[in-house]
Every structure is written in structure tokens, then in C-alpha cells.
N, C-alpha and C positions, 0 to 999 in steps of 0.2 A: 481318740486312742490310736487310730491309724497314723495320724500326724506324728505322735510320739515314737511310734515304731520306725517311721521313716527317719526321724531325727537320730534315733539310736543307731540305725544302720550307717548313717553318715558320720556320726561323731565317734562312735566306739572304736573304730580302727585307729584313730589318732590318739585318743585319750587313754587307751588301755595298751598302748605300745610302750614298752620299757624305754625305747630310744627317745621318747618325748618327755622324760622325767623333768627336764628343766622347765617345760611349760607348766607343769604342776607347781614347781617352786615359784615361778613368776605369778601364777594365779593365786597361790597361797599368800604371797607377799601383798598382792593387791587386795585380797579379801582381808588380810590382817590390818592393812592400812585403813580400810573402810571400817572395820570393827573398832580399831583404836579411835577413829574419828567419832564413832557413836559414843564411846566412853567419855571423850572430851566434851561432847555435846551435853551429856548428863551433868558434867561439872558446870557447863555454861548455864544449864537450867537452874542449878542451885545458885549460881551467881545472880541470875535474874531476881530471885527472891531476896537475897541479901541487898542487892543494889536498890531495888525499888522500896524496900523497907527503910533503908538508910535515907532515901530521898523523902519519903513520907515523914520521917522523924527529923529531917534536916541534920543528920549526923555528918558534918563536913569532914571530920577526921576519918570517917570510914569510906566516904565517897571516892576520894582520890586514889587510895590503894586499890579499891575495887576497879577503878578505871584502868590502872596498870595491869591488874589481873586479866581484865577483858582483852587488853592488847596481846598478851602472850597466848591466851586461849585462841583468839582469832588467828594469830600467826601460825600456831600449830595446826589448826583446822585447815587453813589454806595450804600449808605444806603437805598435809596428808591427802587433801583433795587432789592436788597436782600430781603427786607421785602415785596415788592409787589409779588415776586416769592414765598416766604414762605407762605403768606396768600393765594395765589392761590392754592398751594399744599394742604393746610388745607381744602379749599373748595372741592378740588378734592377728597380727601380721605373720607370726610363726605358724599359726593354724591355717591361715589363708594360703600361705606358701605351700604347705603340705597338701591341702585340698586341691589347689590349682594344679600342682604337679601330678596329683593322683588322677584328676579328671582329664588333663591333657594326655597323660600316659595311657589311660584306657581308651581315649578317643582315637589316638594314633596307633594303638597296638593292633597288629594283624589287619590293618586296613579298615578298622571299624568306622572311622570318619567317612570313608567312601561308601561302605556297605549300608550305613544308616540312611544315606541319601536314596538308596534304591527301594526302601520300604517306608514304614511309618515313622519318619524321623521327627522327634520333638522340635517345635519351632525354635529358631534362633539359638543354636548351641553356643554361638559366640557370646551371647548375652548371659546364658546360664553359667558359663565358665568364668567370664570376666566380672559381671555385675552381681549375679545371684550368689555366687560363692563368697564374694566380699561381704554382702549383706548378711548372709547366713552366719559367717564366723563372727563378724562384729556385733550383730544383734544378739547372738547367743551368749557371748561373753558378757555384754552389757546387761542383759536381762538376768543372767545368773548372779553376777555380782550385785546388781540392784535388788534382786530378790533376797539374797543373804543379808544385805544391809538393812532392808526393810524389816526382815524378821528380827534382826538384832535390835533395831530401834524399837520395835513393838515389845520385845521382851524387857528391854531396859526401862522404857518409859511407862509400861503398864503398871509396874510396881510403884513407880513414883506417883502416877495418877491415882492409883488405888489408895495409897496412903494420904494423898492430899484431899481425896473425896471425904474421908472420915466416915462416920455413921450418921447419915442424915435421916430425919424423920419426915415422912410424907403423910399428911392427914388424908384419910379417905373413909367415907361412910361413918364418921364419928369416931374412928380409931386412927391411931398413928402407926404407920408401917415404917420400920427402919430398914434402909437399903445401904449395904456396905459397898463402897466403890462405885457409887452411882455415876460418876463422871466417866469411868471406864465403860460402863454399860451403854451410856449415851453414845460414846465414840464407836463402840461395836455396832450398835443398831444403825447409826448413821452411815457407817461404811457398808453394811450389808444392803441397805436400801439403795445406796449409790451404785454398788456393784450390779445389783439386779437391773436397775434402770439403764445403766451403761450397756449391759449386754443386750437389753431389749432394743435400744436405739442403734447399736453398733455392730450387730452380728453379721450384717451383710458386707461389712468392710473387707473381710477376707477375700471373697470372690471378686469384689471390685478392684482391690489391690492387685490380685493375680492377673486380672484382665488388663489393668493399666500397664503393668510391667511387660506383658506380652505385646500389647499394641505399640508401646514405645520401642520395643525391640524390633518389631516388624517395620516400623517407620525408618529406624536407623539402618536396618539391613537393606531396605529399598533404596535409600540414598546411596549406600555403598555400591549397589548393583548399577545404579545410574552412572556413577563415577567410573566404574570398571568398563562400562559399555558406552562411554561418552562419544567415541568416534562413530559407532553405528547409529546412535541417536541423532548426531549431527548430520550424518549422511542421509538419513531418512527424513530429516526435518521433523523429527518426532517430539520436539520440545513441548508442544502444546498437549500432546497425548500424555507424555510423562508427567507434566505439571498437573494435569487433571488427575492422574493416578496418585501422585503424591498428596494432592489436596484431599482426595478421598481417604487416603491412609491417615492423614493428620486429622481429618474430620472424625474418624473413629476414636482417636485420642481425645479430642475435644468433647465428644459425646459421652465417653466413659468418665472423663474428668468431671463433667457436669453432674453425673450421677454420684461420683465420689465426693464432690463438693457439697451436694445437698445432704448426703449421708453424714459427712463430717460436720456440716452446719447443725444438723439436728443433734448429733452427738455433742458438739461444742456447746449448744445451748444448755444441755443437761449437765455436762461435766463442769463448765465454767460457773453455772449457777450453784452447783454442788460445792465447788472449791471456794467461791466467794462467800457463801453462807457459812462454810466451815471456819472462816477467819473470825467470825463473831460468835459462833456457837459456844466455844469454851467460856467466853466472858459472860454470856447470858446464863449458861449452865452453872457457872461458878458463883453467881450471885447468891443463891441459897446458902452455900457454904460460907461465903463472906458475911452474910447477914447473921448466920448462926455462930459467927466468930470462930469457925473451925480453921479458917485461913485468914491471913492478913492481906493488905493490898499487894505487897510483894508476892505473897503466895498466890494471889489471883493471876499475876503475870506468869508465875511459875506454872500454874494450872494451864494457862493459855498455851505455853510452849509445849508442855507435856501432852496436852490434849491434841495439839496439831501433829506431834510426832506419832502418837498412837493412832490417830486418824490416818496419817500418811502410811503407816505400816499396814493397817487394815485395808487401805485403799490402793495398795500397790497395783492391783489388777486394773483399777480405774485409771490410774496415772499412766500405766503402760499399755493401755488397750490398743491404741493405734499402732504402737511399736510391735505388739504381739501379732496383730493382723498382718503387718508387713513381714514379720519373721515367719509366720505360718505359710505365707504365699511363697517365700523363697525356699523354705524347706521342701515344699511340694514340688517346685520346679526343678531343684537340683536332684531330688530323689527320683523324679520321673526320668531325668536325663541319665542318671546312673542305671536305673532299671532298664531303659531302652538299650544301653550299651551292653548290659549283662545278657540281654536276650539275643544278641547277635551270635549265631552259631560260629564256632571256630572254623576257620578254613582248613580243610585237609592239606597236609603237607606232602606234595607228590615226591616220589623218589627221584633221584638223579642218576642217569645212565650216560653212556657215551654220546648218545644222540637223542633228539626230541622225538617222542612217539605218542600217538593217540590211538586208543583202541575202544571202539564202540562208545564214542563220546556223544552224549545227548546234551544239547544246550537249551535253556529255558529263559523266558523273561521273568522279572521279579514276581509277576502275578501268576506264573505257572504255565504260560503258553509256550509250547515247544517251538524252538527256532530251527535247530539242526538235528538230524537224526543219524546216529551211529557214524560219526565222523572217524575216518581212518586217515592218519597222516604220519609220515615218517620223514625226517630231515637229517641226513648224515652230516657230520661235522664239516665245516668250511664250505658248505654248499649254499646256494641261494634259491629261494622259493618265492614266487609271485602268486598271491591269492587274489582271485577276482570273483565277482558275483554281483547280482543286482542289489540296489540299495534296500536296506531293511532285512536282508537275508540273515544276518547274524555274524558278519565278518569281524566286526569290532568286538563282539561278545566272545568270539573264539580267541582272539588275541588277548583279551583281558583275562580269560580263563587260564591261558598259558602263562600269563604274567603273574597269576596267583591272586587276583583281586576279585574275580567274578565267582560267587559261590553257587550260582544256579546251574548246576550241571550234574549229570550222572555218567558213570563210566570211569575209565582210567586214562591217565596220561603221565608220561615221564618227561622231565625236563633234562636238557643237556647239562652236563657238568659245567661249573664256572658261573660267571656273572651274566645274568640276562637283563637287558635294558629295553624298555618299550618307549617309543617316541610317538605320542599322540598327534592328531591332526593340528590341534591348537596347543602349542607348548605353554608350559607354565614358566614365567619369568619373574622370580621374586624381586621385590624392590630392594635396592642396595647398590653396591658397586657393580660395574660390568664384570670385574674379576670374580666376585662371588656368584654372579649370575651364570657365568661360563662354567664354573666348577661344580655348580649345584647338581646333585645333592651331596657331593663329596666335600669334606672339610680340608682336603689336601691343598697345600699351597703350591701352585704351579709357577714356574719361571715365566717372566714376561716374554721371553723368546718363544716358549712353547705356546703361550696364549696368542701371540701375534702370528705364529705359524699357522695355527688351526683357523684363525679368523681369515687369513689370506687364502687358505685352501677352500673355504666355503664362500668366498666372494665378499667378505666383510672387512677387508683390509683397512678401510677408512675408520673403523672403530678401534683400531689397535692403540691409538693415542688416548683413548678414553677409559682405560682399565680402572682407574681410581674414581671415575665420575659416578656420583650417586644419582639415581634416577628411577623413574617408573618405566622400566624397559618394556613392559607389556603395552604401555600407551605410546611410547616414543618410536618403537620400531613397527614397520609395516608387517603384514602377515607373512610375506615372503622372507623378510629379514628375520623374523622370529623363527621360522622353520630352518633357515640357514644357521642361526645361532644354536638351535637345538642339535643340528648335525655336528657343529663344532664341539658340543659337549661329548657326543659319541666318539669323536676322534681323540679327545682327551682321555676319556674313560677306557677306551679300547675293550669293550665287553666281549665275552666269548660268544654270546648270541645277541643279535640286534633285531628287534621287531619294530617295524615301521607301519603305523596305521595312517594311511593317507598323508604321510609326513612331508610330501612335496606338492600338495594340492594347490598351494598358493603361488607356485612357480609355473612359469611357462614350460612347455615340454622340453625345450632345448636346455633350459636352466636346470630342470629336474634331472634330465639325463646326465648332464655334466656333473651335477652334485653326487649322484649315485655312483658314477664312474670313479669319482674321487674317493668315496667311501670304500669301494671295492679295492682300489689301488692301495689306500693307506691302511686298511684293515684286512689283509689277505687271510688271516687266521680266524676271522669272525664269521660265524654262521649268520646268514641274512635271510629274514622273512619279511615280506612286505605285502600290505593290502593297498591296491591302487586301481583307479579307473583310467589312468593314463596309459593307453595302449602302446605308446612308443617306448615304454620302459621294459616291455616284455623280453626283448632280445638280450637284455642285461642279466637275465636270470636263467640258471640252468634248468630249473623246474617251474612248472606252472600247474596250479590247482584251481579248478572252477568249483566253488562251493555249492553251485546249483545242484550238483549230483546228490548232495546230502540234504537238500531242502525238504521240508515237511510237506507232503502232498495233502491238499485240502479235500 
């Protein structure tokens, strides 16, 4: 029941939004094609009786027209199958597009993607957005259409099977008991037994599928982390350690896969035995009706087809069992991800004044430990402030609070009017052209002359000819070059307030000093705040604040 509630919360916003009416039309057309195919199959069932009766009686004049009928019946069925599947896939991609955009929008809204990393973040959000959302939408549509098709087949062929069964007498205890529609009852009982046995052998597949998806995602994420940190691994000669870690991660996949294999094997023995027996069951069950001359030989083949259709309708749960276990695992994973995002408290939006001010500001770690106590800070426009303090004091947490992404604080602060830009110690350089990397996160198209100018100002003139070059700049540039490129961004953006968090730590002190002098000269109207351990930079700042005065006394 909880699973259905989770699915409802995920699906209802899309399917009950009037803007998505076209998806209902496409879904209806796919269902309509499936139902029409069921009706054509009923005609094909009748064709079976006529054809095999004609064969038994050697009616040559009837056989060839029936063969032509068979050709067009099959052609229509194939056409309906193809277009029902095509329409289904169109519904799936429309729903997936909406769900992916919804998940991404929530993940990036108000810094949720960052704040989730500070608490109990569900594992591998990338996999839940990319893979689980795809499986959820595709499996849901396929199961829905498959369920309707099975119900239609069951309804259509139950009446056929009932009529073909006739009223057969079964001798028992010296009396004869007449059973109407006995073939229908055999199909029903057979399906009920198969469903019960399938559930008995397969109920653990849900948990194993959930674990498999999680472990696969962990392994993939681990590989990505190794690639992102390839230089550090190579410098430390840590390949053997990383290989051991990856082997352990993959061993978890293999171990869970073994459990999944054994469970599938046990289920497969039951399900395949069930299906193989079902192929002959209608022939054996129809012999009494044939012997009683209730049906002809052609009727026996008609019984076989009708029985298989009714059996398939009743056995939809059996046929779809593994599909359902995978679907249930993806519903749980996507629902958990959405619930985790919803639990993130919204960040208070500080007011904006002429200058930055903090009053009685207390900062905490995510687990509630106080870092700084009653911080008082004021920074007039166009001034420069250097913040210092011992490592672990909470300097970066203060800057992230002022940047609006750190939610663990009490007290008040006011931001300066205009754009505020924070440059972290390790810049983020997205893959792509150097031009897009320089302008990030803005979509503004800068002139080549402007880009070349700022690259020259920060000491990266040699990169000016590579503006259209595609690359992994995080990997190609050294730490110092990355920080210089980050400063070039600031020169392009010209923020009203620029906050630097150890943003020159990879440069020597002379290089750092020259870079900051360039920033001050090129951005005279920008308010500058910086955290740094480089003492030679202090003369460049009008103001200095030692955060040690706000440290929490133990």
C-alpha cells in the first residue's frame, strides 16, 4: 500500500495536469490499438477452427481463401503491435522529460543539491534522476497498457472458452455432475496456483533488485570520482589502493548478483515449468469435450488458443513478476529522493541594504555543533576586508552563509545590494569550450577581445587562442591556473561584492599579491572580502578581522 501511495505522489502531478492532455490522447491511442488487436485475435481464433476443420475434411476450396484471410489478419496484428508500441514509447519519453525536469528543478532549486550533501543524502542522486526516472516511466506505461490488454484478452476469450467447453458430465460416486465452462475453471485454477507459487519463490526479488541498482550506482559513481581525481591518484601512486577499492565495490555487485541469480533461477524453474505445461494443458483438458463430440478437431485448436489467452490474462501477474519487482524498486528510490528534497528547509532570504552587516550571528556544523558565536561584521561599499583565523574555525562556513547556501545559522545578516559572487578555493570548471568555462555561470556571449583581455590580466594570455577548444579544463589546468581562470570570471562578471575563500592558495605569495592588485585595480567599485592564510596579502586590505574573537570557548 505504501508503494502505491509513493507512486501516486510521483505520477499524479503529471497525469492530472491539464497541460498534459496530449499524453492522455497518445496513451488512449496506444490502448485503443491494443484493444483492437485483441479483437483481431478473437477473429484469428475463429479462423483456427475453420482452418483446421477444413484440413481435417480436406476441403481444398476452403483452405486457400482461409490462407489469404490469415495473411491480412497477421498484417493487421503486426501493424497494431508496432504502432501500439511506438505510441507507448512516445508517452514514456514525454513523461520522462517532465519527471526529469521536475527532479532537476527541485534538486537545483534554492541550493538543495548542495544542502543535501550536508545531511542524510540518498545515495547516488545522479542515478535516481537519470536511470530510475527512466525505468519508472517506461515500466509504469508498459505495465499499465499490458494490464489493460490482459484484462481485455481475459474478457474476450473467457466467453469463447466458456462456450467451447459446453456442459460436460463428470462421473463421481455413481452420479454424473454437469460442469458448465469447465475449461474456463481449469484455466482459472491453474493461474491461481501459478500466481501463489510465483509469489512464494519470488517475493525477495524486490529487495535484491533495489540493492542491485544501488550497488551498480555506487560502482559507477566511484569510477567517476577516480577519473575526477586522476592527477592526485597518480601523484600519490595510489593506483593499487584505488584498484582494491573498486574491486571491493564490484565484488558487492557480484555478491548481490549471485543472490539475484539464485532467486531468479528458483523463480525461473517454477515459471518456465508453469508456462511449458500450459502449452499442453488445453489439449489434454479439451480431450473430454472432443470425445463427447462437443467440439471438432478444429474446435480443439480453437480451445487451445482460447485457453492460452485466458490463462495468459489470469497469469498477467506471473508473466510480469520480475518486471513488477524492478518497477517497485525504482518507485521506492525516486520517491525517497523526492521526499529527501522536500525535507530540506527553505533558506531564509536575507534583506539587502547598502552594505553587508551581521548581527549576533551564530554558526553551526550540520550536526549542531557551534562554530562561531555572535559574529558582528560590517563592510561598507567599495571597501576591502581580510578575514583570518586558525583552520577549522568556521571561516568558510561564514562565507557560505553570506553567500546564501549555508543553512545552519542563527541570527541576522544583511547582504549588500547588487550581485554577490563567491570564489571557492577549488574552482568549478565545467567541461566544454574555454569560452563557456570563462563566462560560467552566465549565458552572456562575450567578445573575443574581452575574453583575451581578462586572460591576459590574470596571467593566462597563452590560453587566448583556445577559446573554442573543447576540453576537461578541471583536468588540463594546474591548481594555480584554475584559480587564475576563476579570477578572470570575476573580471568579466564585475560583481558588486566579491567573496574569496582561499582563492589564491595555489599561487605563490608574489603571484597572489599581483593577482589581487589586478582585481582591485580593474574592479574599483567592487566590495572585496577574502579569507586567506597568506600574510603578505594583508597590506592590500583596508580592514582586517580575526575570527578567533568569535570562537566558541570549550
